[in-house]
All heavy atoms as an XYZ file, in Angstrom:
677
protein
N     108.778    123.451    133.334
C     108.912    123.524    131.953
C     110.154    122.865    131.434
O     110.168    122.273    130.289
C     108.885    125.044    131.477
C     108.873    125.233    130.036
S     107.369    124.657    129.332
C     107.092    125.680    128.105
N     111.274    122.833    132.263
C     112.433    122.133    131.799
C     112.200    120.603    131.698
O     112.885    119.952    130.920
C     113.555    122.448    132.767
O     113.450    121.803    134.011
N     111.284    120.066    132.477
C     110.935    118.668    132.362
C     110.345    118.373    131.018
O     110.722    117.328    130.391
C     109.939    118.165    133.453
C     110.551    118.125    134.915
O     111.778    118.093    134.913
O     109.833    118.036    135.860
N     109.448    119.235    130.614
C     108.877    119.043    129.253
C     109.876    119.213    128.193
O     109.926    118.359    127.246
C     107.794    120.109    129.016
C     107.063    120.077    127.666
C     106.513    118.756    127.354
C     106.065    121.195    127.576
N     110.749    120.159    128.297
C     111.859    120.355    127.309
C     112.818    119.110    127.319
O     113.146    118.656    126.184
C     112.693    121.599    127.704
C     113.740    121.942    126.652
C     114.478    123.156    127.066
C     115.583    123.507    126.074
N     116.306    124.694    126.382
N     113.090    118.524    128.506
C     113.898    117.313    128.542
C     113.127    116.198    127.876
O     113.810    115.352    127.101
C     114.214    116.991    129.983
C     115.135    117.932    130.620
O     115.803    118.699    129.882
O     115.246    117.974    131.899
N     111.906    116.029    128.221
C     111.124    114.894    127.577
C     111.100    115.061    126.047
O     111.306    114.018    125.378
C     109.679    114.946    128.073
O     109.671    114.735    129.481
C     108.798    113.868    127.408
N     110.822    116.228    125.524
C     110.763    116.508    124.088
C     112.137    116.189    123.439
O     112.228    115.568    122.341
C     110.312    117.888    123.763
C     108.895    118.186    124.125
C     108.585    119.609    123.856
C     107.868    117.280    123.311
N     113.180    116.569    124.162
C     114.541    116.293    123.644
C     114.737    114.763    123.557
O     115.259    114.245    122.566
C     115.542    116.979    124.555
C     117.007    116.564    124.320
C     117.679    117.494    123.332
O     117.269    118.714    123.349
N     118.631    116.998    122.549
N     114.473    114.015    124.634
C     114.634    112.565    124.585
C     113.801    111.880    123.521
O     114.343    110.993    122.892
C     114.198    112.057    126.019
C     115.094    112.394    127.180
C     114.541    112.007    128.484
O     113.501    111.419    128.630
N     115.239    112.319    129.559
N     112.549    112.353    123.371
C     111.694    111.804    122.336
C     112.362    112.042    120.946
O     112.342    111.191    120.076
C     110.219    112.287    122.402
C     109.483    111.959    123.654
C     109.246    110.423    123.773
N     108.260    110.162    124.761
C     108.430    110.068    126.120
N     109.706    110.360    126.549
N     107.567    109.791    126.957
N     112.719    113.294    120.720
C     113.286    113.680    119.503
C     114.620    112.811    119.196
O     114.747    112.461    118.008
N     115.394    112.540    120.196
C     116.538    111.812    120.001
C     116.191    110.302    119.573
O     116.871    109.721    118.821
C     117.404    111.772    121.292
C     118.073    113.031    121.535
O     118.249    113.917    120.702
N     118.501    113.297    122.732
N     115.076    109.794    120.149
C     114.714    108.416    119.865
C     113.890    108.319    118.655
O     114.146    107.393    117.834
C     113.815    107.937    121.104
C     113.158    106.608    120.886
C     114.062    105.356    120.936
N     114.643    105.253    122.235
C     115.580    104.469    122.584
N     116.244    103.732    121.690
N     116.072    104.336    123.789
N     113.025    109.190    118.383
C     111.944    109.043    117.264
C     112.315    110.046    116.141
O     111.530    109.907    115.059
C     110.621    109.281    117.820
C     110.218    108.308    118.871
C     109.799    108.832    120.104
C     110.247    106.907    118.674
C     109.477    107.890    121.198
C     109.981    106.084    119.715
C     109.548    106.537    120.968
O     109.252    105.686    121.949
N     113.274    110.846    116.200
C     113.523    111.796    115.177
C     112.551    113.001    115.195
O     111.744    113.132    116.146
N     112.741    113.893    114.259
C     111.985    115.124    114.311
C     110.499    114.846    114.229
O     110.074    114.028    113.329
C     112.408    115.981    113.055
C     113.776    115.356    112.715
C     113.737    113.975    113.139
N     109.657    115.508    115.020
C     108.247    115.327    114.951
C     107.645    115.617    113.616
O     106.691    114.831    113.202
C     107.535    116.118    116.069
C     106.033    115.933    116.150
C     105.566    114.676    116.525
C     105.202    117.016    115.825
C     104.262    114.530    116.595
C     103.864    116.690    115.878
C     103.329    115.496    116.243
N     108.072    116.512    112.962
C     107.499    116.902    111.552
C     107.700    115.743    110.640
O     106.796    115.450    109.838
C     108.039    118.195    111.103
O     109.511    118.068    111.015
C     107.602    119.416    111.930
N     108.791    115.134    110.624
C     109.082    113.950    109.804
C     108.159    112.824    110.155
O     107.613    112.065    109.316
N     108.122    112.552    111.448
C     107.159    111.495    111.921
C     105.796    111.731    111.525
O     105.079    110.813    111.040
C     107.291    111.310    113.414
C     106.260    110.449    114.012
N     105.152    110.935    114.701
C     106.127    109.026    114.034
C     104.354    109.906    115.026
N     104.997    108.806    114.710
N     105.301    112.982    111.720
C     103.906    113.292    111.335
C     103.677    113.056    109.837
O     102.604    112.573    109.489
C     103.625    114.701    111.731
N     104.610    113.497    109.047
C     104.425    113.311    107.604
C     104.228    111.873    107.229
O     103.389    111.490    106.422
C     105.612    113.943    106.852
O     105.472    113.700    105.483
N     105.171    111.007    107.702
C     105.078    109.587    107.445
C     103.792    109.019    107.989
O     103.095    108.324    107.247
C     106.333    108.863    108.072
C     107.630    109.289    107.444
C     106.114    107.396    108.008
C     108.892    108.900    108.311
N     103.433    109.275    109.127
C     102.283    108.728    109.774
C     100.999    109.168    109.062
O     100.138    108.326    108.838
C     102.250    109.053    111.263
O     103.403    108.554    111.870
C     101.014    108.427    112.016
N     100.890    110.453    108.759
C      99.755    110.864    108.106
C      99.534    110.250    106.746
O      98.402    110.030    106.315
C      99.703    112.435    107.965
C      99.369    113.045    109.361
C      98.076    112.563    110.021
O      97.034    112.677    109.452
N      98.226    112.054    111.265
N     100.627    110.065    106.000
C     100.626    109.438    104.706
C     100.065    107.986    104.819
O      99.250    107.532    103.995
C     101.999    109.376    104.083
O     102.406    110.794    103.830
C     101.987    108.727    102.645
N     100.617    107.253    105.821
C     100.160    105.873    106.070
C      98.593    105.879    106.400
O      97.831    105.099    105.893
C     100.923    105.249    107.204
C     102.395    104.888    106.857
C     103.146    104.499    108.118
C     102.508    103.854    105.895
N      98.205    106.747    107.377
C      96.836    106.819    107.751
C      95.866    107.227    106.537
O      94.791    106.688    106.395
C      96.578    107.743    108.887
C      97.169    107.201    110.243
C      96.959    108.248    111.281
C      97.488    107.803    112.598
N      97.267    108.744    113.696
N      96.317    108.178    105.677
C      95.486    108.542    104.541
C      95.347    107.331    103.657
O      94.180    107.242    103.131
C      96.169    109.772    103.789
C      96.049    111.082    104.525
O      95.164    111.192    105.453
O      96.871    112.013    104.156
N      96.339    106.638    103.510
C      96.242    105.400    102.628
C      95.352    104.456    103.134
O      94.484    103.862    102.410
C      97.670    104.786    102.442
O      98.588    105.591    101.720
N      95.372    104.217    104.433
C      94.424    103.208    105.063
C      92.989    103.694    104.990
O      92.171    102.907    104.629
C      94.904    103.039    106.522
C      96.165    102.295    106.754
S      96.576    101.841    108.434
C      96.292    103.339    109.256
N      92.842    104.971    105.222
C      91.396    105.517    105.265
C      90.862    105.530    103.817
O      89.604    105.564    103.656
C      91.484    106.928    105.864
C      91.698    106.841    107.385
C      91.667    108.333    107.892
N      92.215    108.300    109.244
C      93.068    109.228    109.712
N      93.533    110.164    108.963
N      93.478    109.179    110.978
N      91.689    105.573    102.849
C      91.237    105.632    101.472
C      90.846    104.267    100.855
O      90.466    104.267     99.700
N      90.965    103.255    101.596
C      90.666    101.956    101.058
C      89.186    101.650    101.163
O      88.543    102.276    101.973
C      91.348    100.819    101.808
O      90.945    100.736    103.136
C      92.893    101.034    101.725
N      88.633    100.801    100.355
C      87.191    100.467    100.326
C      86.774     99.768    101.632
O      85.645     99.932    102.099
C      86.815     99.536     99.203
C      87.047    100.210     97.822
O      86.946    101.467     97.737
O      87.187     99.523     96.770
N      87.696     99.066    102.317
C      87.332     98.294    103.472
C      87.386     99.098    104.746
O      86.827     98.564    105.791
C      88.260     97.139    103.606
C      87.559     95.758    103.838
O      86.361     95.756    103.683
N      88.307     94.836    104.450
N      87.983    100.277    104.800
C      88.107    101.033    105.980
C      86.763    101.204    106.693
O      86.690    101.059    107.906
C      88.725    102.345    105.723
C      89.006    103.151    106.947
C      88.253    104.262    107.469
C      89.997    102.979    107.905
N      88.801    104.622    108.573
C      89.867    103.946    108.912
C      91.116    102.028    107.962
C      90.776    103.982    110.037
C      91.963    102.195    109.102
C      91.782    103.150    110.042
N      85.740    101.583    105.932
C      84.446    101.818    106.578
C      83.829    100.577    107.213
O      82.860    100.699    107.962
C      83.492    102.386    105.487
C      83.096    101.365    104.347
C      82.236    102.038    103.277
O      81.786    103.143    103.482
N      82.116    101.280    102.232
N      84.273     99.463    106.791
C      83.692     98.150    107.364
C      84.475     97.677    108.694
O      84.072     96.730    109.261
C      83.798     97.066    106.328
C      82.977     97.372    105.055
N      81.665     97.597    105.015
C      83.513     97.615    103.845
C      81.243     97.903    103.814
N      82.376     97.962    103.056
N      85.480     98.339    108.979
C      86.270     97.936    110.262
C      85.597     98.389    111.504
O      84.937     99.475    111.511
C      87.660     98.519    110.153
C      88.596     98.140    108.978
C      89.925     98.886    109.004
C      88.807     96.605    108.997
N      85.769     97.637    112.528
C      85.243     98.063    113.862
C      86.225     99.052    114.414
O      87.354     99.244    113.947
C      85.251     96.807    114.817
N      85.751     99.790    115.371
C      86.523    100.909    115.998
C      87.875    100.357    116.475
O      88.947    101.117    116.287
C      85.773    101.626    117.072
C      84.654    102.502    116.624
O      84.577    102.893    115.402
O      83.819    102.830    117.377
N      87.915     99.214    117.109
C      89.144     98.761    117.643
C      90.162     98.397    116.517
O      91.287     98.617    116.710
C      88.961     97.563    118.648
C      88.399     96.368    118.047
O      87.559     96.448    117.064
O      88.795     95.241    118.510
N      89.599     97.886    115.429
C      90.498     97.591    114.288
C      91.073     98.865    113.692
O      92.221     98.950    113.419
C      89.679     96.775    113.192
C      89.334     95.449    113.693
C      88.276     94.833    112.739
O      87.372     95.457    112.257
N      88.502     93.490    112.549
N      90.248     99.935    113.586
C      90.739    101.183    112.994
C      91.766    101.770    113.944
O      92.821    102.202    113.471
C      89.566    102.186    112.885
C      88.602    101.867    111.801
C      87.468    102.826    111.721
C      86.473    102.467    110.650
N      85.340    103.460    110.711
N      91.478    101.725    115.225
C      92.471    102.308    116.198
C      93.616    101.523    116.259
O      94.731    102.177    116.318
C      91.775    102.424    117.598
C      92.613    103.172    118.597
C      92.715    104.679    118.295
O      91.958    105.198    117.557
O      93.706    105.265    118.898
N      93.652    100.307    116.200
C      94.815     99.431    116.169
C      95.689     99.745    114.998
O      96.999     99.900    115.066
C      94.524     98.001    116.210
N      95.064     99.850    113.776
C      95.831    100.177    112.575
C      96.438    101.500    112.674
O      97.523    101.769    112.211
C      94.993    100.034    111.396
C      94.557     98.507    110.990
C      93.487     98.579    109.830
C      95.789     97.727    110.579
N      95.708    102.487    113.135
C      96.268    103.874    113.339
C      97.401    103.869    114.259
O      98.431    104.590    114.099
C      95.158    104.822    113.689
C      94.143    105.071    112.573
C      93.175    106.136    112.956
O      92.964    106.472    114.150
O      92.449    106.655    111.933
N      97.292    103.204    115.371
C      98.386    103.113    116.359
C      99.620    102.336    115.777
O     100.754    102.814    115.990
C      97.936    102.431    117.669
C      97.015    103.275    118.381
S      97.613    104.926    118.804
C      99.062    104.531    119.783
N      99.356    101.361    114.976
C     100.521    100.634    114.299
C     101.130    101.618    113.291
O     102.354    101.642    113.194
C      99.853     99.369    113.664
C      99.564     98.291    114.711
C     100.946     98.710    112.667
C      98.775     97.105    114.275
N     100.339    102.391    112.585
C     100.913    103.346    111.662
C     101.804    104.359    112.373
O     102.809    104.780    112.006
C      99.736    104.100    110.821
N     101.297    104.755    113.584
C     102.009    105.699    114.435
C     103.357    105.087    114.829
O     104.446    105.745    114.698
C     101.261    106.041    115.638
C     101.877    106.881    116.663
N     102.002    108.209    116.514
C     102.630    106.586    117.762
C     102.662    108.757    117.562
N     102.987    107.764    118.361
N     103.392    103.832    115.172
C     104.648    103.162    115.551
C     105.579    102.940    114.354
O     106.768    103.063    114.440
C     104.359    101.807    116.223
C     103.561    101.939    117.553
C     104.253    102.732    118.523
C     103.484    102.828    119.811
N     104.177    103.454    120.869
N     104.965    102.638    113.168
C     105.755    102.481    111.935
C     106.394    103.819    111.617
O     107.608    103.914    111.236
C     104.939    102.032    110.756
C     104.485    100.573    111.018
C     105.615    102.178    109.457
C     103.448    100.041    110.046
N     105.631    104.915    111.801
C     106.256    106.340    111.548
C     107.503    106.523    112.438
O     108.431    107.042    112.011
N     107.356    106.097    113.697
C     108.485    106.278    114.634
C     109.639    105.448    114.218
O     110.761    105.929    114.253
C     108.034    105.875    116.100
C     107.235    107.022    116.760
C     106.856    106.589    118.141
N     106.405    107.728    118.913
C     106.192    107.765    120.271
N     106.308    106.606    120.849
N     105.767    108.813    120.819
N     109.397    104.282    113.766
C     110.501    103.355    113.298
C     111.181    103.959    112.132
O     112.418    103.988    112.033
C     109.947    101.941    113.032
C     109.559    101.186    114.393
C     111.045    101.092    112.304
C     108.754    100.023    114.186
N     110.415    104.441    111.135
C     110.933    104.935    109.830
C     111.623    106.235    110.068
O     112.596    106.614    109.305
C     109.846    105.038    108.853
C     109.289    103.638    108.394
C     108.226    103.894    107.405
C     110.311    102.819    107.738
N     111.176    107.103    111.007
C     111.733    108.344    111.290
C     112.920    108.445    112.278
O     113.671    109.406    112.242
C     110.537    109.308    111.642
C     110.982    110.802    111.622
O     111.292    111.311    110.592
N     110.854    111.387    112.803
N     112.921    107.396    113.107
C     113.853    107.512    114.239
C     114.761    106.183    114.267
O     115.245    105.762    113.283
N     114.695    105.689    115.498
C     115.544    104.470    115.815
C     114.843    103.181    115.488
O     113.965    102.749    116.247
C     115.964    104.624    117.304
C     116.848    103.441    117.726
O     117.194    102.592    116.884
O     117.220    103.366    118.928
N     115.206    102.560    114.346
C     114.529    101.281    114.007
C     114.884    100.108    114.867
O     114.293     99.049    114.840
C     115.019    101.054    112.521
C     116.382    101.662    112.493
C     116.211    102.913    113.412
N     115.830    100.254    115.708
C     116.340     99.166    116.609
C     115.805     99.217    118.020
O     116.101     98.542    118.925
C     117.776     99.059    116.589
C     118.397     98.843    115.266
O     117.972     97.956    114.568
N     119.354     99.649    114.862
N     114.829    100.211    118.207
C     114.239    100.339    119.510
C     113.012     99.354    119.640
O     112.120     99.443    119.001
C     113.676    101.807    119.739
C     113.032    102.072    121.032
C     113.734    101.784    122.252
C     111.837    102.699    121.129
C     113.190    102.027    123.489
C     111.298    103.016    122.363
C     111.981    102.665    123.503
O     111.496    102.917    124.674
N     113.407     98.316    120.442
C     112.466     97.201    120.448
C     111.039     97.502    120.907
O     110.119     96.757    120.566
C     113.086     96.030    121.277
C     113.213     96.336    122.691
O     113.571     97.464    123.106
O     112.826     95.433    123.548
N     110.932     98.465    121.734
C     109.593     98.820    122.252
C     108.557     99.131    121.178
O     107.351     98.759    121.256
C     109.635     99.992    123.235
C     108.361    100.230    124.002
O     107.977     99.289    124.701
O     107.854    101.310    123.908
N     109.024     99.774    120.120
C     108.065    100.086    119.001
C     107.629     98.851    118.315
O     106.452     98.710    117.939
C     108.873    100.969    117.956
O     109.204    102.220    118.496
N     108.502     97.903    118.196
C     108.032     96.636    117.555
C     107.176     95.833    118.452
O     106.187     95.230    117.999
C     109.326     95.805    117.245
C     110.165     96.401    116.195
C     111.326     97.164    116.482
C     110.014     96.497    114.839
N     111.857     97.653    115.247
C     111.072     97.250    114.277
C     109.050     95.903    113.983
C     111.132     97.444    112.876
C     109.243     96.123    112.563
C     110.219     96.871    112.038
N     107.416     95.897    119.742
C     106.550     95.094    120.747
C     105.150     95.795    120.810
O     104.075     95.115    120.812
C     107.179     95.191    122.157
C     106.175     94.724    123.198
C     108.479     94.389    122.175
N     105.046     97.149    120.740
C     103.842     97.870    120.648
C     103.026     97.494    119.423
O     101.778     97.219    119.532
C     103.948     99.331    120.643
C     104.411     99.907    122.049
O     104.283     99.171    123.013
O     104.761    101.072    122.055
N     103.631     97.319    118.271
C     102.862     96.920    117.086
C     102.307     95.531    117.234
O     101.123     95.307    116.931
C     103.902     96.888    115.813
C     104.271     98.360    115.349
C     103.254     96.109    114.623
C     105.324     98.454    114.333
N     103.001     94.562    117.799
C     102.557     93.268    118.051
C     101.412     93.301    119.091
O     100.385     92.618    118.977
C     103.671     92.341    118.627
N     101.480     94.211    120.061
C     100.439     94.352    121.110
C      99.167     94.842    120.580
O      98.123     94.243    120.841
N      99.130     95.802    119.711
C      97.902     96.280    119.103
C      97.288     95.261    118.248
O      96.072     95.122    118.244
C      98.154     97.633    118.353
C      98.429     98.788    119.252
C      99.651     99.378    119.185
C      97.445     99.308    120.073
C      99.945    100.506    120.043
C      97.750    100.352    120.915
C      98.972    100.927    120.932
O      99.254    101.976    121.750
N      98.117     94.511    117.394
C      97.516     93.521    116.590
C      96.993     92.346    117.403
O      95.904     91.834    117.051
C      98.581     93.005    115.690
N      97.607     92.099    118.521
C      97.166     90.986    119.426
C      95.817     91.354    120.050
O      94.956     90.493    120.239
C      98.247     90.643    120.525
O      99.396     90.210    119.783
C      97.754     89.619    121.421
N      95.637     92.558    120.490
C      94.340     93.009    121.034
C      93.170     92.757    120.135
O      92.103     92.219    120.584
C      94.415     94.450    121.446
C      95.316     94.913    122.588
C      95.418     96.398    122.687
C      94.784     94.261    123.927
N      93.291     93.099    118.877
C      92.282     92.826    117.920
C      92.120     91.308    117.631
O      90.965     90.854    117.587
C      92.564     93.601    116.544
C      91.530     93.182    115.483
C      92.522     95.061    116.746
N      93.221     90.686    117.426
C      93.063     89.242    117.236
C      92.447     88.507    118.341
O      91.617     87.586    118.155
C      94.531     88.626    116.955
N      92.773     88.907    119.587
C      92.094     88.217    120.772
C      90.660     88.484    120.728
O      89.806     87.637    121.123
C      92.794     88.766    122.045
C      94.170     88.141    122.311
O      94.549     87.226    121.630
N      94.888     88.818    123.206
N      90.126     89.764    120.405
C      88.780     89.976    120.393
C      88.072     89.094    119.336
O      87.022     88.621    119.550
C      88.465     91.520    120.106
C      86.928     91.762    120.121
C      86.587     93.002    119.745
N      87.037     93.522    118.397
C      86.358     93.186    117.216
N      85.338     92.400    117.166
N      86.765     93.679    116.050
N      88.716     89.013    118.222
C      88.154     88.237    117.060
C      87.985     86.790    117.414
O      87.128     86.113    116.974
C      88.983     88.425    115.783
C      88.921     89.948    115.235
C      89.906     90.001    114.043
C      87.545     90.330    114.788
N      88.942     86.282    118.169
C      88.917     84.864    118.638
C      87.849     84.671    119.660
O      87.420     83.467    119.840
C      90.289     84.453    119.240
C      91.378     84.366    118.195
C      92.666     83.973    118.891
C      93.830     84.017    117.948
N      95.115     83.734    118.599
N      87.408     85.704    120.374
C      86.384     85.543    121.357
C      86.934     85.387    122.698
O      87.034     84.832    123.570
């Protein structure tokens, strides 16, 4: 159990309070899902956008200089772009 406590402490130090992150991320996701085009997206496009929203929430709520969050955003966008290119 102390491993879990340590992990949560480390994540909180990096990404800020989970409740703050959840609020930011859910607002972004609600906005995305409320658009006319959401229903026309493929599952990978929806998932990539939701994961990008998750990473944006971490950036805005926590350490904006943690490069891994930025790399992850690029990675999710690249996965969709690669599929679209064939």
